[in-house]
C-alpha distance (Angstrom), angle and dihedral (degrees) to the residues before:
residue distance angle dihedral
X1 . . .
X2 3.79 . .
X3 3.82 92.5 .
X4 3.82 91.2 51.3
X5 3.79 90.1 51.1
X6 3.82 91.0 48.8
X7 3.80 92.4 50.7
X8 3.79 90.8 48.5
X9 3.80 90.6 50.7
X10 3.81 93.6 50.1
X11 3.80 92.5 48.4
X12 3.81 91.0 48.4
X13 3.81 92.0 51.6
X14 3.80 92.4 49.3
X15 3.79 92.2 49.0
X16 3.79 89.6 49.6
X17 3.80 92.8 51.3
X18 3.80 91.9 48.1
X19 3.79 89.9 50.9
X20 3.81 92.9 52.6
X21 3.85 108.3 105.0
X22 3.79 111.2 -109.5
X23 3.82 95.6 8.5
X24 3.77 97.0 108.3
X25 3.80 94.1 31.0
X26 3.80 110.0 38.6
X27 3.81 116.1 -167.4
X28 3.78 113.7 -87.3
X29 3.81 110.8 -146.9
X30 3.80 94.9 -163.6
X31 3.78 125.1 123.3
X32 3.77 119.3 -138.8
X33 3.79 100.9 151.7
X34 3.81 105.1 110.4
X35 3.77 132.8 79.8
X36 3.78 121.0 -127.2
X37 3.82 92.0 -139.1
X38 3.81 91.8 65.0
X39 3.78 126.0 80.4
X40 3.78 114.1 -107.4
X41 3.81 120.8 -131.2
X42 3.78 126.8 -158.4
X43 3.81 92.9 -117.7
X44 3.81 91.7 51.7
X45 3.77 91.8 51.2
X46 3.81 91.4 47.8
X47 3.81 93.0 51.0
X48 3.82 91.6 49.4
X49 3.79 93.5 47.7
X50 3.80 92.0 49.1
X51 3.80 89.3 53.6
X52 3.80 95.5 55.7
X53 3.82 106.8 25.2
X54 3.82 106.1 125.5
X55 3.79 94.2 -158.8
X56 3.79 90.9 57.8
X57 3.80 91.6 45.4
X58 3.81 90.2 51.7
X59 3.79 96.1 49.7
X60 3.81 91.9 43.5
X61 3.79 87.9 54.8
X62 3.82 88.3 50.1
X63 3.81 89.7 52.0
X64 3.80 89.9 50.0
X65 3.79 90.7 50.0
X66 3.81 90.4 49.8
X67 3.80 90.7 51.5
X68 3.80 90.1 54.1
X69 3.81 89.7 57.5
X70 3.81 93.1 64.5
X71 3.82 99.7 77.7
X72 3.83 96.0 44.9
X73 3.80 90.4 48.8
X74 3.81 91.6 59.3
X75 3.80 96.0 42.6
X76 3.78 129.0 97.3
X77 3.77 119.7 -107.7
X78 3.78 115.5 -96.9
X79 3.80 113.4 -84.7
X80 3.80 117.8 -109.6
X81 3.77 123.3 -125.6
X82 3.79 117.5 -168.9
X83 3.77 132.5 -178.8
X84 3.76 132.2 -168.6
X85 3.78 134.2 -176.3
X86 3.80 134.9 -169.4
X87 3.82 103.7 -148.8
X88 3.82 94.8 -175.1
X89 3.81 90.6 61.2
X90 3.77 92.4 66.0
X91 3.78 115.8 128.3
X92 3.72 133.9 164.9
X93 3.80 96.3 -112.3
X94 3.83 103.8 43.1
X95 3.80 102.6 22.0
X96 3.79 117.4 -143.1
X97 3.81 127.8 -29.9
X98 3.81 113.8 -110.2
X99 3.78 140.0 179.3
X100 3.80 129.1 -153.4
X101 3.82 123.8 -169.7
X102 3.81 128.2 -176.8
X103 3.83 116.4 -176.7
X104 3.80 137.9 171.9
X105 3.79 127.4 -161.1
X106 3.82 113.6 -136.6
X107 3.83 118.6 -170.6
X108 3.78 122.4 -141.9
X109 3.83 111.3 -75.6
X110 3.81 111.5 -81.1
X111 3.80 95.3 23.2
X112 3.79 95.9 102.4
X113 3.81 93.5 47.0
X114 3.83 89.6 50.2
X115 3.81 91.1 51.1
X116 3.78 90.5 49.0
X117 3.82 91.0 48.9
X118 3.81 90.6 52.1
X119 3.80 91.4 51.7
X120 3.80 92.6 45.1
X121 3.81 93.9 51.1
X122 3.80 91.5 44.5
X123 3.81 87.8 54.1
X124 3.81 90.4 50.0
X125 3.80 89.8 51.1
X126 3.82 92.1 52.2
X127 3.81 90.5 46.3
X128 3.82 89.9 52.0
X129 3.79 89.2 49.3
X130 3.81 88.2 55.8
X131 3.81 89.3 51.7
X132 3.81 90.1 50.0
X133 3.79 91.4 52.6
X134 3.79 90.7 48.0
X135 3.81 90.6 54.2
X136 3.81 89.8 50.5
X137 3.81 92.6 48.7
X138 3.81 90.9 49.2
X139 3.81 90.8 50.8
X140 3.81 92.5 48.5
X141 3.79 91.3 47.5
X142 3.79 94.5 50.3
X143 3.80 90.5 46.6
X144 3.81 89.8 52.1
X145 3.80 89.6 48.2
X146 3.82 90.4 51.3
X147 3.81 90.1 53.5
X148 3.81 91.0 46.7
X149 3.83 89.3 53.1
X150 3.81 92.3 46.5
X151 3.81 93.5 50.4
X152 3.80 92.4 52.4
X153 3.79 92.7 46.0
X154 3.80 92.1 46.3
X155 3.80 90.8 51.6
X156 3.80 89.9 49.0
X157 3.81 90.5 50.5
X158 3.80 91.8 49.0
X159 3.80 92.6 48.4
X160 3.80 90.4 50.4
X161 3.81 89.4 49.5
X162 3.80 89.9 48.3
X163 3.81 89.7 54.4
X164 3.81 88.9 51.1
X165 3.81 91.8 50.0
X166 3.80 91.0 48.6
X167 3.79 88.3 55.6
X168 3.81 91.4 46.6
X169 3.81 90.6 51.2
X170 3.80 89.9 53.8
X171 3.80 89.6 48.0
X172 3.82 94.3 48.8
X173 3.79 92.0 46.8
X174 3.81 91.0 51.0
X175 3.79 91.9 47.7
X176 3.81 90.8 45.9
X177 3.80 91.0 51.3
X178 3.80 88.7 50.7
X179 3.77 91.8 48.7
X180 3.80 92.7 -114.4
X181 3.82 96.5 113.1
X182 3.77 137.9 34.5
X183 3.77 125.5 -111.6
X184 3.78 87.0 -115.8
X185 3.84 89.7 70.8
X186 3.79 92.0 56.6
X187 3.79 92.0 45.5
X188 3.79 91.6 48.0
X189 3.80 90.3 52.6
X190 3.83 90.1 49.9
X191 3.82 91.3 50.6
X192 3.80 91.2 49.7
X193 3.80 91.3 48.5
X194 3.80 92.9 52.0
X195 3.79 91.5 46.9
X196 3.79 87.4 53.3
X197 3.81 91.2 50.8
X198 3.79 89.4 51.9
X199 3.80 89.9 52.9
X200 3.82 89.3 51.1
X201 3.81 89.4 55.1
X202 3.80 89.1 55.1
X203 3.82 90.8 49.6
X204 3.80 91.0 50.4
X205 3.80 89.6 53.1
X206 3.81 89.7 51.0
X207 3.80 89.3 47.9
X208 3.80 90.9 56.9
X209 3.82 90.4 49.0
X210 3.81 95.6 49.9
X211 3.81 90.9 43.6
X212 3.80 89.3 55.0
X213 3.81 90.2 47.7
X214 3.81 93.4 53.3
X215 3.80 92.1 44.8
X216 3.80 88.8 51.7
X217 3.82 88.6 56.1
X218 3.80 87.3 51.4
X219 3.83 93.1 45.6
X220 3.79 92.3 -119.5
X221 3.78 136.3 128.5
X222 3.84 111.4 -73.9
X223 3.80 94.9 -118.7
X224 3.82 96.7 48.2
X225 3.80 110.5 131.2
X226 3.81 118.5 -104.1
X227 3.81 130.5 -161.8
X228 3.78 118.9 -107.4
X229 3.78 116.1 -95.2
X230 3.77 116.0 -97.8
X231 3.82 124.3 -126.7
X232 3.79 119.0 -65.6
X233 3.79 118.4 -126.9
X234 3.80 112.6 -149.0
X235 3.77 113.5 -165.1
X236 3.78 119.8 -140.3
X237 3.79 90.7 -157.5
X238 3.77 113.7 96.3
X239 3.81 118.0 -118.0
X240 3.81 119.7 -101.4
X241 3.77 116.2 -68.1
X242 3.76 119.9 -85.2
X243 3.80 90.6 -109.6
X244 3.81 91.2 54.9
X245 3.78 91.8 48.2
X246 3.79 90.3 45.3
X247 3.80 91.4 56.4
X248 3.81 90.4 49.5
X249 3.80 92.9 48.1
X250 3.80 96.4 46.1
X251 3.79 90.9 46.7
X252 3.79 103.8 41.2
X253 3.79 111.7 15.1
X254 3.83 109.8 122.6
X255 3.82 92.3 -142.5
X256 3.79 89.3 64.8
X257 3.81 93.0 37.9
X258 3.78 89.4 55.9
X259 3.80 93.2 50.7
X260 3.82 91.4 46.4
X261 3.80 88.1 52.4
X262 3.82 89.4 49.5
X263 3.80 89.9 51.9
X264 3.81 92.0 49.7
X265 3.79 90.1 46.4
X266 3.80 89.9 51.1
X267 3.80 91.9 50.3
X268 3.79 89.7 51.2
X269 3.80 89.6 50.1
X270 3.80 89.0 52.6
X271 3.80 89.0 53.1
X272 3.80 90.1 47.7
X273 3.81 91.1 49.8
X274 3.82 90.2 50.7
X275 3.81 90.4 52.1
X276 3.81 89.0 55.5
X277 3.83 89.0 71.9
X278 3.81 88.3 67.9
X279 3.81 125.4 70.3
X280 3.78 126.7 -104.3
X281 3.78 120.1 -130.7
X282 3.75 131.8 -133.0
X283 3.78 118.5 -165.6
X284 3.76 124.7 -173.0
X285 3.75 146.8 171.0
X286 3.76 128.0 -154.6
X287 3.75 151.1 157.2
X288 3.82 125.6 -124.5
X289 3.77 118.8 -171.8
X290 3.81 92.1 -173.1
X291 3.79 87.6 88.9
X292 3.79 113.1 88.8
X293 3.77 91.7 -151.2
X294 3.82 107.3 75.9
X295 3.83 91.3 -150.4
X296 3.80 90.0 62.5
X297 3.77 96.4 52.0
X298 3.83 100.0 80.6
X299 3.80 112.8 67.3
X300 3.81 143.1 176.4
X301 3.77 123.8 -150.3
X302 3.78 143.9 -179.1
X303 3.80 130.7 -168.0
X304 3.80 135.3 179.3
X305 3.76 134.8 -163.2
X306 3.80 116.7 -121.2
X307 3.86 111.4 -131.9
X308 3.78 96.2 -148.9
X309 3.81 98.5 150.9
X310 3.79 97.7 76.0
X311 3.80 93.8 160.2
X312 3.79 90.2 64.4
X313 3.78 91.6 49.2
X314 3.81 92.1 44.9
X315 3.83 90.2 53.8
X316 3.81 90.7 51.9
X317 3.81 90.1 48.9
X318 3.81 92.9 49.1
X319 3.79 90.3 48.0
X320 3.81 90.8 53.2
X321 3.80 91.1 49.1
X322 3.82 91.7 49.2
X323 3.81 91.8 49.5
X324 3.79 89.5 51.0
X325 3.81 91.9 50.9
X326 3.79 89.8 49.3
X327 3.81 90.5 53.8
X328 3.81 90.5 48.1
X329 3.81 92.9 52.1
X330 3.81 90.6 44.2
X331 3.80 88.8 54.7
X332 3.81 91.8 52.6
X333 3.81 91.2 48.0
X334 3.81 93.7 46.0
X335 3.80 92.2 49.3
X336 3.80 90.7 55.5
X337 3.81 92.5 46.5
X338 3.79 92.2 46.1
X339 3.80 93.7 51.6
X340 3.81 90.7 48.0
X341 3.83 90.7 51.1
X342 3.79 89.4 46.1
X343 3.80 93.7 52.5
X344 3.81 91.9 47.4
X345 3.81 93.0 47.4
X346 3.80 92.0 49.9
X347 3.80 91.5 50.0
X348 3.81 90.2 50.0
X349 3.81 91.8 51.1
X350 3.82 90.4 51.4
X351 3.82 90.0 47.5
X352 3.82 91.0 51.5
X353 3.81 91.4 48.4
X354 3.80 91.4 50.0
X355 3.80 92.0 46.7
X356 3.80 92.4 50.7
X357 3.80 90.6 49.3
X358 3.81 91.1 48.2
X359 3.80 92.4 51.1
X360 3.78 92.0 43.5
X361 3.81 96.7 47.7
X362 3.80 103.6 31.1
X363 3.79 121.0 4.9
X364 3.82 100.3 46.7
X365 3.85 94.5 48.8
X366 3.82 90.7 45.5
X367 3.81 92.6 49.9
X368 3.82 91.1 48.5
X369 3.80 91.8 48.2
X370 3.81 91.5 46.8
X371 3.83 91.8 52.3
X372 3.81 94.0 45.3
X373 3.80 90.4 49.1
X374 3.82 92.9 48.5
X375 3.83 91.9 49.5
X376 3.83 91.9 47.3
X377 3.82 91.6 49.0
X378 3.80 91.4 48.7
X379 3.79 93.5 48.7
X380 3.80 90.7 49.0
X381 3.79 91.9 46.9
X382 3.80 93.9 -115.9
X383 3.80 95.8 109.9
X384 3.78 139.4 39.9
X385 3.77 126.8 -109.9
X386 3.80 90.5 -119.0
X387 3.79 87.9 67.6
X388 3.81 89.2 55.3
X389 3.81 92.0 51.0
X390 3.81 90.8 47.2
X391 3.80 91.3 49.7
X392 3.82 91.2 46.9
X393 3.80 91.0 51.6
X394 3.81 90.6 47.2
X395 3.81 90.9 50.6
X396 3.79 91.9 47.6
X397 3.82 94.1 49.6
X398 3.82 91.5 45.1
X399 3.81 92.7 51.5
X400 3.79 91.7 47.0
X401 3.81 91.7 48.1
X402 3.79 89.3 49.8
X403 3.81 90.7 52.1
X404 3.81 91.1 46.1
X405 3.80 91.7 50.8
X406 3.81 91.8 52.5
X407 3.80 90.6 49.7
X408 3.81 89.5 48.0
X409 3.79 88.7 53.0
X410 3.83 90.9 59.2
X411 3.79 92.0 45.5
X412 3.79 94.7 46.8
X413 3.79 92.7 45.5
X414 3.81 88.1 53.3
X415 3.82 89.4 51.8
X416 3.80 90.5 49.9
X417 3.80 90.7 52.0
X418 3.79 89.7 47.9
X419 3.80 92.8 56.4
X420 3.81 92.0 40.4
X421 3.78 91.1 51.9
X422 3.81 93.5 -136.4
X423 3.78 141.3 62.4
X424 3.79 114.9 -89.4
X425 3.80 96.6 -171.6
X426 3.79 89.1 113.9
X427 3.79 87.5 61.5
X428 3.81 90.8 52.9
X429 3.83 104.9 52.8
X430 3.79 118.5 -162.8
X431 3.79 90.4 -132.1
X432 3.80 89.9 75.8
X433 3.78 94.4 43.3
X434 3.76 135.2 98.0
X435 3.80 115.1 -126.9
X436 3.77 116.5 -141.0
């Protein structure tokens, strides 16, 4: 009989677990929604990462849990119902003597509202913490995207340079066979080509690393294929003024919102600690059949606690005041740090914009002209092959620096948005940008 009962119990538990929503099919926070034959944009990558990031999901669940604590914090304790019986008093005419009590604890006026305010501000602080983490994840994602774009562009630049060197090797070999060039020219071109291939190997290693980093953000296997990065649009319009960004940051940044919530929570805790110096009430009604007189059996009652230990309550009050002061000083410190980070990030965005414009308008055309001139002089016999190699190296480094500067623009703009606490893309319209 016992074994049958045990089997029945086990089967019942298993059926219950299977019936629980989500038990057999836990949520899978993995993104698989893009196609590798489509170009990837920074905004697409950000939206996908935000969908599947487990850290964000965890802190959002914590914020939800904190929000659910608000209503219970402002509610009265459950009433108490008690019942007593005197079995030895039983007799045939009157039955048994009984006692019923129903009581409700009522805190000092203002206590419940203070508790509710503490819970509400704690929930706001956790929600702001979730916003802070989201800003950080967005910044990390855009930085990873910038590196992914740079790696692909750098590989493209190196492959184009390799094609150029292959052509130069053919040219030097033809000129050497005709007695118009030395063997040293052909060997120098071969050395440069192999150095370039070695650099490509380094870029491929970096490509694997950044691919793994992005897939980690997407909760996928490190070697899962990713689309190529789409073109980067670099605006020539300067970002909003520091004063405009300052207003946005001081008004909306979650770092400051969290500290303001901590201050409000501390003030509510001070109020709650002050209420503890006053007694709580407990009111009750009941019925006691032990009284012979029926008019005496119903009763009303009230009781209070006596807060004698004022030192204990004073320590709790002083602690709440100290915690509030700490939050206030932390807010002042964080505001100063935030504005310093904001000013630096804005200056770096402007620097990146200026660098991109300089490469686009001056350095790239000059490097191309220098290389074309060196090749023409060499082919005509007016210049040496060393000048061609120097010009090729200059062109390669200029193109790579140009690609790096554009990637830095994306990364620095993401940092600026992080310290601003909001997207400023609307302040940098694509119509004034240069697509690369």
